[in-house]
N, C-alpha and C positions, 0 to 999 in steps of 0.2 A: 542310849542311841543304838539304832539298828544299822547294820552295815551289810553291803552286798559282797559276796565272794564268788568268783568265777574264774575259769580259765578259757581263753579264746582259742578255738581250734585252728582257725585259718586267718591269715591276713594281718594280724596285729601282734607285734612283739610285746611280750609282757616282761615284768621284772622278775628277778630271781628269788625273791623272798617267799619261801614256802610257808612262813609263819603268817603271812597276810593273805595270800591267794590260795584258795581251796580249789582243787582240780575238779571241774565239772565240765565234761566234754560237751560240745554242741551235739544236738540230736541230728539224726540223718533220715528219719522216716516219720510220717505222721503218726504212726502207731505208738511212738515214744512220747507223744505229747500227753502229759498228765493234766486232766481238767482241774482247774482251780489252783495250779501251781504258777510260780513266777518265772518269767523268761525275759531275756534281753534280746532286742531286735537289731542285728548288725547288718547294715546294707553293704554287701560285699563289693558291689561295683563302685560305690563311692567311698568305701571305707569310713562310713559314718554310722552313727547310732541314733535311734529314735528315742526322744525323751520329751517329757512335759515340763515346760519351764514354769516360773513363778506366776505367770499370767494365764496358765492353762493352755498355752499355745503348744502345738506339737511341732517339734523342730528336729532338724538333723544336727548332731553335735559330734565333737571329737571323742576320743577315748574317755570313758567315764572316770570321774574322780573317785576311784574305788576307796571304800572305807570311810566315807563321809556321809552325813545325812542327805546331802544334795544328790548323791549318786542313786538314792532310792527312786528318783524320778525316771531312771532308765528301766526300772523293773515293771513289767506288765503282767497282770494275772490273765492267763488265757483260759477261757471256759468254753466247753463244748455244749452247744444247744441240743435240744431233742431232735432238731432237723439235721444234725451232723455238721452244723456250721460253728464258727468260733467268734467269741467276743474278746475284746482287749480292754481290760480295766487298768487305769493308771494307778500310781501309788496313792493318789489323793482320792480314789474311789470314783473317778470320772471315767468316761469311755471314749474310745476312738470312734468317730461317726462313720457312717457308710460312705457318704459323698460330701465333698467340700468344694468350695470355689476358691482356688488359689490357696494361700496359707490357711490352715485350719486350726481349730481349737478343739479340745476335748469337750464332751457334753456331760451334764450332770445326771440326766435321767436314764435309767436302764432301758426305757422304751425307745430311746433315741440311739442306743448303741448300735454300731454297725455290726453286721453279721457276715463273716468272711469265710471263704474256702482257702484252706492251706494245703498246697500241693507240693510234694517233693520234686525237686528238679535235679540237675546234675551237681556233682561234687559236694553233696551234703547241704545244698541250699534249698530254699523254698520260695514259691511265689505266693503272694497273699492277695486274693481277688475278692471283690465285693459280691454280694449275693446275686446281683444281676449279670455277673460275668462280663461286665463292661469296663470296670475300673480296676487297674492294677494298683493297689494301694501303696502308700508310703514312699513313692518316688520323690526325689527332691527337685522342685521346679527351679530352684536356685541354690546358692551355697548354704543358705541358712534354714529355709523352711521346708517342712514336709508338704508336698503337694500331691497331685494325682496324675496318673498317666494312663491314657486309654489304650496304649499298646504295651506289649511285653518287651520292654527295652532292657539293656544290660544293667540298668540301675534298679531293677525290680526284683533282685534276688537277695534273699536274706538267710543268714544263719539264725537259728533259734537256740539260745544258750541258757540252760537252766541257771537260776540264781538262788542262792541261799542267803538267809539273813543270820547274822551272828556277831558276836563280839570280836574285835580285832586285837591282836597281840603284837605290839611293836617292840623290837629289841632296844634296850638301853645300855646294857652291860656287854656281855659277850654276844657275838653274832658271826654268821658265816659270810665271808666275802664271796662275790660272784666268781664263778669258775673261769679261769683263763684257758681258753681252748686253742690258743696259739701254740706253735711248736717251738721248743727251745733250740738255740744254736749249739747243738751238741758238740761240734768240733771245738768250741771255746771252753765248754764246761769240762770236757774230758781231760783237759790239761790242768785242772784245778784239783787239789787234794786236801784243802783245809779251808776253814771259814776265813773269809777276808773282809776287810772294811776299808773305806776310803772316804776322805772328805770330798764333797762335790759341790758345784755351784748351786745356789738356791734355785736357780732357773733350770736345773737338770731334772728331767722327769724320766724315771726308769720304767722298764717293762718287766713284768714279773718273771718271765722265763728267759730273758735275753741277758747273757753275760755281757757287760758293757765294754766298749772299746775305750778305756780310759787308762791313763797312767796313775797308778795308785799313789795317793797323797796321805801320809799319816801325820803331818804336822802343818798347822795353819795359824794365821794371825788375824784377829779381828779387832778393829778400833772402835770404841764406843764412848758415849757420854755417861756420866752418872745419872741414874734415874731412867735410863733408856731400856726398852725391851727389844733386844736384838735376837738374831738366830743364825745358826749354822745347819748344814744338812750333811749327813753321812749316808753312805750306801753300803749295805751289807750283802755279801754274796755267799750263798750256802751250797756247796757242791753236794753235800749229804744232808739228810734231815737232822734238824737240831730242835729238840723239844724244850719248851718253857725257858725261852731265852729273853732276858730283860736287860736293856741298856741302862747303865748307871754312870753318874758323873761325880768327880771328886770335889766339886764346889757346891755348896748348898743352894746357891742361887742360879744354878744351871740345871735344867730339867730336860732330859732326853726322853722322847716318846716315839713309839713306832708310828709309821704312816700306813694307812690302809688304802687299798685300791677301790675305785668305783667305775661303773660303766659310763662311758661317754661316746660321742661320735663327732663327726666333723660339721654338723649343722651350725651355722652362724647367721640366723635370720629370725624374723618374727613369723607368726602364723602357726598353723598346725605342725606339730613335730613330725618329721619324716622318719618313722620307725623302721623303714626299709633300709636306711643307711647302715653301712658296716659299723660295728662297734669296736671299741678297744678299751683297755683299762688304764686309768690315770690315777697316780697316787695323790689324792686330795685330802683325805681325812687325817688329822692328827689325833691319834687314839688316846684313850684314857691311860694313865700309868699302869704298867703291868707287863706280864710276859706274853709272848706269842711263840707258836711253833713255826719254824721255817721249814718248808718242805724241800725235798731234794731238788737241786738245780733251780733255785729261785733267788730272786733279789728282793730286798726290802729296805726302803729308805728309813732313816731315823731323823726326826725333827728335833733339834737341840735348841730349846728356848733359853735365852740368857736375860734374866731380869736383874739388871745392874742395880745394886742398892744405891739409894739416893745419898747416903752418907759415907760411901766408901772413899778411901783415899785414892788419889790418882796414882797410877802405876800399872805394872804388868802382872797379871794373875794367870798362872798356868793351870789348865784343867785337863784331866785325863778322862776320856770317854772309854768305858770298858763294855764290850759286847762279846760275851763268851770269852774265847781265847784271843780275840782281836782287841787292840788298843789304839786309840788315836789321841793326839795331843793338840789342844788349842791354846794359843797365847792370847789372852784377852787384855788388850791395852786400854785402860780407862784413862781418858784425857781429863784435864782439869776444867771440865765443862759440866754444867748442870742443865738437864732437861726438866722443865717444870712438870708437876703432876698433870695428868690429862684434863682435870677440871680447869686448868689455867691455859690450856692450849688455845690459840686463836683460830686455828683451822676449823671451819664450820662443817662438821661431818653430820650428814643426815641420811641414815639408813633406816628405811621405814620398817616398823615392827609388825609382827603377825602373831598376836597372843593366842589366836585360835588354833594354830598348828600345834602349839605346845599343849593345850588342853586335850586335843584329840590324841596326840601321840602318847602323852603321859596318862591318858584315860582318867581324867579328872573333870568334874563339872566346871563349865565355864564360870569364872569369877568366884569360885569357891576359895577358901583358904588354901586348899591343896593346889589349886591352879596358880595362885600367887607364889607359893613356895617352889613349885616346879619351874616357874619363869625366872626366879631370882638369879640363879647362876648365869643364865643366858644374858639377862639384862645387865648384870654386873659386868660381865665380859664386854658388853657393848659400851658401857660407861667408861671402862678402862681403856677403850679404844679412842676416847675423845668425843663420843656421840654428844650432840648438843640438843637434839630435838625429840620431843615426845610426839608420836603419831597417834592422834585421837580420831575416832570414828563417830560422826554425828548421826548418820542415817545408815540403814542396812545396805551393805555392799555397794560402795561407790564405784567399783571397778568391774562390775559385770562378772564375767566368767574367767578372768585371767589368773585367779588363785584357786588352789585346791580346796581350801577351807574358806567358806563365806565369812565376810566381816560382819559381825553383828554390831548394832549401834551401842555406843557407850553412854548415850543419852536416850532415854525412853520418851517418845513423843506420844501424847495422848490427846485425842480429839474428844472434847467434852460433849455432853448431851446438848448443851446450849449453843454449840458451835464454836466455842472458844478452844484454846489450846493450853495444855499443861505439860511440863517437862520435868523429868526425874534425872538428877545428875549423880545418883549414888555411885554407879560404876565409874563414871568419868572422874569423880573426885578421888576415888580409891586408886584408880590407875595412875593419875598424875602424882599423887603422894607416893605411891610405890616406886615409880620411876625416879622420883627425887631421891629416895633411899638408895637407888642403884647408881646415883651419880649423874643422872640425865635430867637437867632442869633449866636449861637456858631458854628454851622455847617450846611452845605447844602449837602444833599445826593440826587444824581440825578439818577433816574431810567429810562432806564437801557440799557446797552450794550448787555445784554443777556436776552431779554424778554422770557416769558414762551413758546410762539409759534414761536419765532424767525422771527417775521414779523415787518416791519417798514413802517409806513404810511407816505406819503409825497404828496405835491401838485405838479402835473405835469404842468409846465408853458405852455407847448405847447397845451394842451387840457383843461387847467383850471379845472381839475378834481383830486380827490384823487386817488392815486395809492398805491399799497402795494408791497414792496420788501420782499419776503419770502426767507430766505437764511440760510446759516450756518456760523459759526465763521471762517471757513477755506476758504471761497469763496473770489474771487477777488471783487465781488460786495460789500460784507460786508466791506472789507478793504478800498475800495474806498469811500464808504459813511462815515465810521467812521473816516478815516484819515482827510477828509474834515471837518467833524463836530468838532472833537477834536481840530484841529488847530484853527478853528474859535472861538470855545467856550472858549478855554484857553485864547485867546487874549481878549475876551469880559470880562471874569472874572478878569483878571489882571487890565483891565481898570476900573472896578467897585470896585476893592479892595477886591474881594471875593475869589480869587484863592486859598489862603492858607487854607481856611476853607471848600472847596468844594471837594467832592469825587464823582467818578462815581460808582454807587451802583448797586449791584446785590442781588437777593433773591433766595436762595436754588438752585443754579446752580452747575453743576458737575465740577470736577477738570479739565477735558480736555478743556471745553469751557472757564473756568476761566483763564487758562494758555494762551489760544489763545488770549483772550481779553486783558490780562495783557501785553503780548508781543507786541500787536499792540499799546497799550497805551504808553508803554515805548519807542517804536520807533518813536512815533509822538510827545508826550509831556512827556518827561522822568520824570519830577518832579511832575506830576499830581497824586493825590491820588486815591485809589480804596478801596471800602468796600464790604463786603459780610455778609449776614445773612444766615447761613447754617451749614453744618457739618464741623468738624475739618479736615484740611489738613495740614500736616507738611510742604508741599511744598509752602504753601501760608502764613505761619505764619509771615515771615519777610517782605512779600510784601504788605500786606493789612494794611491800616491805621486804619480802623474801622472794627473790626471782631466780629460779634455776633454769638455765638455758641448756637445751639439748646439744650434745656434741655436734660440731659442725656449724653452730650458730655464732661461734666466737667472733668471726669477722664483722658481724652486724652490730656489735656493741663496742664502743671505743674504750680505751683505758681511761680517758678523761671522764666518761660517763660512769664507769665502775668506781673511780676514785671519788666522784661527787656523791654517789650513792653511799659509799663507805663513810664519808664525812658526815652524811646525814643520818648515820646509824642504821642504814639498810644493809641487807645481805644479798650478795650476788654470787651464785654458785653455778656449777656445771654438772650435768648428769649424763650417764650412758645407759643404754638399754639394749633390747634385742635388735634394734635397728642398726646398732654399731658393731660391726664385726671386729673392729680393732680400734683402740684397745678395749678389752672387755674383762668381765669377771665370770666367764664361763668355765666349766670344767675342762674345756678343750683349749683354754687360753694359756699362754705362758704365764707363770706366776709373776714374772717381772712386770707384766702389764698392770697388775694390781698395785705395785709400788710406784709405777710410773705415773698413774692417773692423778694422785694428789699433787705431785710435784708439777705436773702439766697444768693443773688448775692454778697453782700459785704463779708459775711462769707466765701464764696467759692473763694474769691480773685478777683472777677470781678469788673469792673468800673461802671457798671450800667445794665440797663434792656431795652429790645426792645420788642414791641408788634406790630404786623402787622396791627392792626385795632384799631380804637378808636371812629370813627364817621361814619362808613360805614352802614348807615341806609338802611333798606328795606322799604316796603310800610307802615307798621304799627309799627314803633319802640316804640311808647308809650304804646302799649298794648300787643304785641306778639313778643317775642324776637327770635322766630324761623325763620331762613332764609332757603332758599332751600338747602343750604349746611351747613355742620359743626354742632358743638354743639350750643345750644341756647345761644345767647348773645356773641358768639365768634367774631362777626363782629362789635360790638360797646358796649361801657359801659358809654357813655355820651349821653344824650337824648335831643331831640328838645325842645326849649323854650327860652334860654338854661336851661336845668335841669341836675344837677349832679346826681350821683348815689352812693350807699353805696360802690360799688366796686371801683369807681374812688377815693372817699374820703379816703378809706382805703389804696389804693395804695399810695396816697400822705402821709398818715400816715407812711407807710413803708419807703418811701423816706426820710422823716424827721428823722425817727429812724436811718437810714443809715448815715445821716449827723451828728446826735448826736454821733454815734459810732466813726465817723472820727475825730470829735473834741476832744472827750475824749481820743482817742488813741494818737492823736498828743500831748496832754498834759500829756500823760502817767498817766491818772487819773483812779484809781480803775481797773487797768488792769487785775488783777487776777479774780475779780468778773465779769468784762466785758467779758473776754475771756471764762469764764465758761458759761455765758449766751448765748454767740454766738455759742457754740457747738451745741445747740438745732437747729440751722439753717443750719448747714453744710449738713445735709441730707435732700434733697428736699422732701422726702417721709414722713417726720414727720407728723403724723396724729393728732397732737394736736397743731395746729398753734397758737391758741389763748393763750394756756398755755405758749408757748415759747415767745410770744409777751409780755405777762404780766410779765414774769420773767425778760425780758430785760428792760422793762419800769421801773421796780423796781430798777434797777441798774443805768440807765442813768438819771432818774429823781430825784435822791437824791439831797439834798442840797449840794452846792459846798463847798470846804474847807474854802473859805473866809466867807461864811455865817454861819459856825459852830464856836462854842466857841474854843478858843485856849487851847491846852493842852500841858503838857511837855512830854518828852520822858521817864521820870522816872516812873516806875510802871504802873499799870493798870489805865485806865481813870476812873474818878469818874462817878457816875450814871448821874449827871447833864450834862455831856458832851456827852451823848449818844443820837442818833437819830435813829428812825426807818427808814425803806426803803422808806417811803413816805416823809421823811424830817422833821418829827415831833419830838420835844424833848421828851425823855422818862425819867421820874424821877424814876420810879420803874420798872426796866427791869425784865422780866421773861426770860426763856430760849428762844433763837432764834437768828436771825441775826440782827445786829445793825451797825451803822456807827459812827466812831469817827475820827475826823480830816481827813475826806475823805476816811478812810480805812474801809473796811467791816470786822467786827469781829463777833465772836460767843460768846454768854454768856450762 
C-alpha cells in the first residue's frame, strides 16, 4: 500500500506524530512547482481539499485520511505543458477538465485535460485559472462539490503542498506523548520535595503540569463481587525527574499500569472537526505494563485493574501499591456474591468492529494469517467486555466517509457473464469463526441492504474489474441483486448453522427505504431477521429483531412494548453518537459517563447498548484523538498495543453493574433500595453520574443475606446484626442507613 505524507503549512492543525507525518512545506512560488510531481490542493478560504471520489467526481472534502490508500485520491500530478500551462492528473490517471457545468468529474482522455495558469497570490497561496482566463477553477459551489467561479472570490485561493508516497510506521510499544505546552503552577510545586501519590476518584482527570488541589489519601476500601473486574485510580506527583519508574502491586490479581495523555478539545458535535479549537491533554490511555520516566514537576495517573478471581473466598484482602518511594494501601472487600463470566451476561453489548484499522496500523495484509493474529488480543478484550454481536460487512463501505479506513466487503459479489450472480463467503466464514474463538458469538449483524450512498460494488466477470451499481430501493436492479444475494446467503447461513442468529442490518436509514428493504426480504426469505440502529418508527417495531434507538428516542417506546419484544426473543437497545453531547464516550467526556450509560439503558428498560465505533483509528490514535469528523475520541476508545482506556474500562464497569442489578432483581433482593438508586439513572441528562454510580454500588455491593447473621422477626435487630453499606459489621451505629438480613433500614 502506498501512503501520502505531508505537513500543512497554514490553516489546519496536524497531529504530533513525527513517525507518520513527513515535513513537506507548502510551496510559495510557481518556480517551485516540479513538473510531474504530486501535490495536494488545499482551498484556504473554505479549509477544504480537492479530491477524486470513487465515482470520478471532483469534490471538496475535509482533512485527508492520511496513511490510507483512500488518501491517494487527494494527490494530483501537476505537469507543465510546452505552452507554460499546467494539467492536473488524478491518482487514477484521469484529469481535471477545463470547464464544467455545476458539479464536475475528471476526464479519462489527456486530450480533454484542462490547461491552467497557476499564479502566486498573497500569503503563499495560488489562483488556478483556465486557459481562457475566464474561470477560476476549483471553487466550491456548495459544501460538497467542486464547481467553477467566474470571479476571483475568497474561495479561489489554494496552497500547493508537495506529497510523497511511502510506507507508514505506526508505534505499538514505546512512543512519545504529545508535548504539554501549558505552564505548571509553580507556587504549588515549589513546596514539594519528594515523590507523592494518592488515591483519587475514577472520575478525576489530572493535568500533566498542574499540582492538584487534593487531600492526599493513602488508604482506601473497595467492595467487589467474585469474578468482577474492578478498578482504582492513583495519582503520582513528581517534583523532580524520576527515571524508569514502574508501579507494582502485592496481589497477583491486581495490575497497576501507567496512564498516558492524549490531545483532545471541547468539540461535542457531528460534522467536520473544528481544528481551530484550543486543545488540552486528557489521561485516556491505559498503557502496557512497564516503566516510564516522570519528568520534573509533572503528574501521572495509575490505573489499577482488579480482576477478582471467581473462586476466591469472601473476605477482605489488603493490597499495597508501590510506586518508587510512595506506597498506597487498598482494602479489597470481596462479598459472597458471584458475577457470571461475560459469556453469560444478559446485557446486550454491541460495539461495532473495524478490522481494517488493525491491518493498516499493524502493517499486515487484510485477511492474512498475520491480520487475524494481530486482531486476536483486541477482539478477545472485547469478548471479555461482554460483547454479543459480530459486525459483518456485505458490500464495500456502507457508511461513506465517516471512517478513516474503508470497510471492504467480507462477501465478494461477482456478476457473471450470463448476467447472474455469484457470492464468495470465504472471508465472512473465517471472520465469524474467528470472532467465535474470541468469545463473541451471540449474533451476526450484516451491513447493509441500505448503505449511506446506495451503491453496491461488485466484480464484473466479463471485464475482470470492479463496477458499482448506484441505485434505489425501488429499482428493478436493486431487487434483482438483493433477491439473488438473500437467497444464496440464507442457504449458506443455514448450512453453517448461523441463520437464526444473523440479521440484515441497517444504520440510520429512513422509514420508506426500510419498508422497501423489509418487503423485499420478506418476499425472498420470509424468516430472515432484520435490524436497525436509528429513530423510532411504530411501523417497524414488530418487524425488527434487533432495534437500537438513538438517545432521546426513549419516550417514544413504552416499557410495555419493550417487554413484549423481550418476551418475543427480540432485542431493544439504545445508542449514543456524535449528536449526543452528554452522556458520551468522547475523550473530553467524564469517565463516569461511560459507566453511567449501561445502567441508564437498564433503568430505561432497554436490553443493552450500541456504539458505532470502538476501534476506528486514524493516523495517530495514541497521541491525538481528533479525527477529521465528529467529537474527539468518538471514533475509538480502545488503543493500539493493545491498550485499554479509562472509558472502555468504565463502560465495562457499567455493564457489570447492569448485570448485578439483573441478578438482584431476579432474586427480589433489596428491591426498594435498588429501585431508589436506579431512579438516578432514568434521566440520561443526570449531571452527577459518579454520584449516581456510587449510590448504586452501595446497594448492589452489600453483603448477601447468607453472609449476614441470622435475626428473628420479633422486634428491632440488635446492634451486632447491623452492617453498613460496605458490608462491614457495625457494633455502635449512629444515625444513618444500615443493612439487617439483607434489608436496608434507617437508624
